[in-house]
C-alpha positions as CSV (number, residue, x, y, z in Angstrom):
1,M,0.0,0.0,0.0
2,I,2.9,2.4,0.8
3,G,4.3,1.9,-2.7
4,E,1.0,3.1,-4.2
5,L,1.1,6.5,-2.5
6,S,2.2,9.4,-4.7
7,S,3.3,12.1,-2.1
8,L,4.9,12.5,1.3
9,K,1.7,14.1,2.5
10,E,-0.3,10.9,1.7
11,L,2.4,8.8,3.4
12,V,2.3,10.9,6.6
13,E,-1.6,10.8,6.6
14,L,-1.5,7.0,6.3
15,A,0.9,6.8,9.3
16,E,-1.2,9.1,11.4
17,E,-4.3,7.0,10.8
18,G,-2.6,4.2,12.8
19,R,-4.3,1.4,10.9
20,F,-1.1,-0.6,10.6
21,P,0.8,-1.8,13.6
22,C,4.2,-1.6,11.8
23,F,3.7,1.8,10.3
24,Q,2.6,4.7,12.5
25,S,3.4,8.3,13.3
26,N,4.9,9.4,16.6
27,K,5.4,12.9,18.0
28,T,7.6,13.8,21.0
29,V,7.8,17.1,22.6
30,D,10.6,18.1,24.9
31,E,11.6,21.3,26.6
32,I,15.1,22.6,27.2
33,K,15.7,25.4,29.8
34,V,17.7,28.1,28.1
35,S,17.8,30.6,30.9
36,A,16.0,31.2,34.2
37,W,13.1,32.7,32.3
38,R,13.1,31.1,28.9
39,S,12.9,27.6,27.5
40,L,13.1,26.1,24.1
41,E,10.5,23.6,22.9
42,I,11.6,20.9,20.6
43,K,9.1,18.8,18.6
44,N,10.1,15.6,16.9
45,F,7.9,14.0,14.3
46,L,8.8,10.4,13.6
47,L,7.5,7.6,11.3
48,V,7.6,4.4,13.1
49,F,8.1,1.3,10.9
50,F,8.3,-1.4,13.6
51,V,6.4,-1.2,16.9
52,E,7.1,-4.5,18.6
53,G,7.1,-3.9,22.3
54,K,6.0,-0.2,21.8
55,I,3.6,-0.3,24.8
56,F,6.1,-2.0,27.0
57,M,8.8,0.6,26.1
58,E,6.4,3.5,26.7
59,G,6.8,2.6,30.4
60,Y,10.4,3.7,30.2
61,D,9.6,7.3,29.4
62,S,9.8,8.5,33.0
63,F,13.1,6.6,33.6
64,L,14.7,8.1,30.4
65,R,13.6,11.6,31.5
66,F,15.2,10.9,34.9
67,I,18.5,10.1,33.1
68,E,18.2,13.2,30.9
69,N,17.6,15.4,34.0
70,N,20.5,13.9,35.9
71,V,22.9,14.5,33.0
72,R,21.7,18.1,32.6
73,E,21.9,18.8,36.3
74,S,25.4,17.3,36.7
75,S,26.7,19.0,33.6
76,K,25.4,22.6,34.2
77,R,28.8,24.2,33.5
78,W,28.5,23.0,29.8
79,S,25.6,24.6,28.0
80,I,25.5,21.8,25.4
81,A,24.3,19.5,28.1
82,G,20.9,21.1,27.8
83,A,20.6,19.5,24.4
84,F,21.1,15.9,25.8
85,K,18.3,13.5,24.8
86,C,18.1,9.9,25.9
87,Y,16.5,7.2,23.6
88,I,16.3,3.5,23.4
89,D,17.1,2.4,19.8
């Protein structure tokens, strides 16, 4: 079915429908503190081609955020540490 689509827009729409377990769309939103008063919001839009264990892995979200926050907190003297993102691939 994917081979029959003629544009990227159609491909993304098909993924967002979520009809197929091995082809879906996923969006993640993260926030990086830039200063005491400002933060930067980062949105990632992903096409997921294989979702085996997806529900199981969603339980790791809080643990991965814990790791991210620890790295950022322990590396405050390097501004690039604010861009650290932790994923399981």
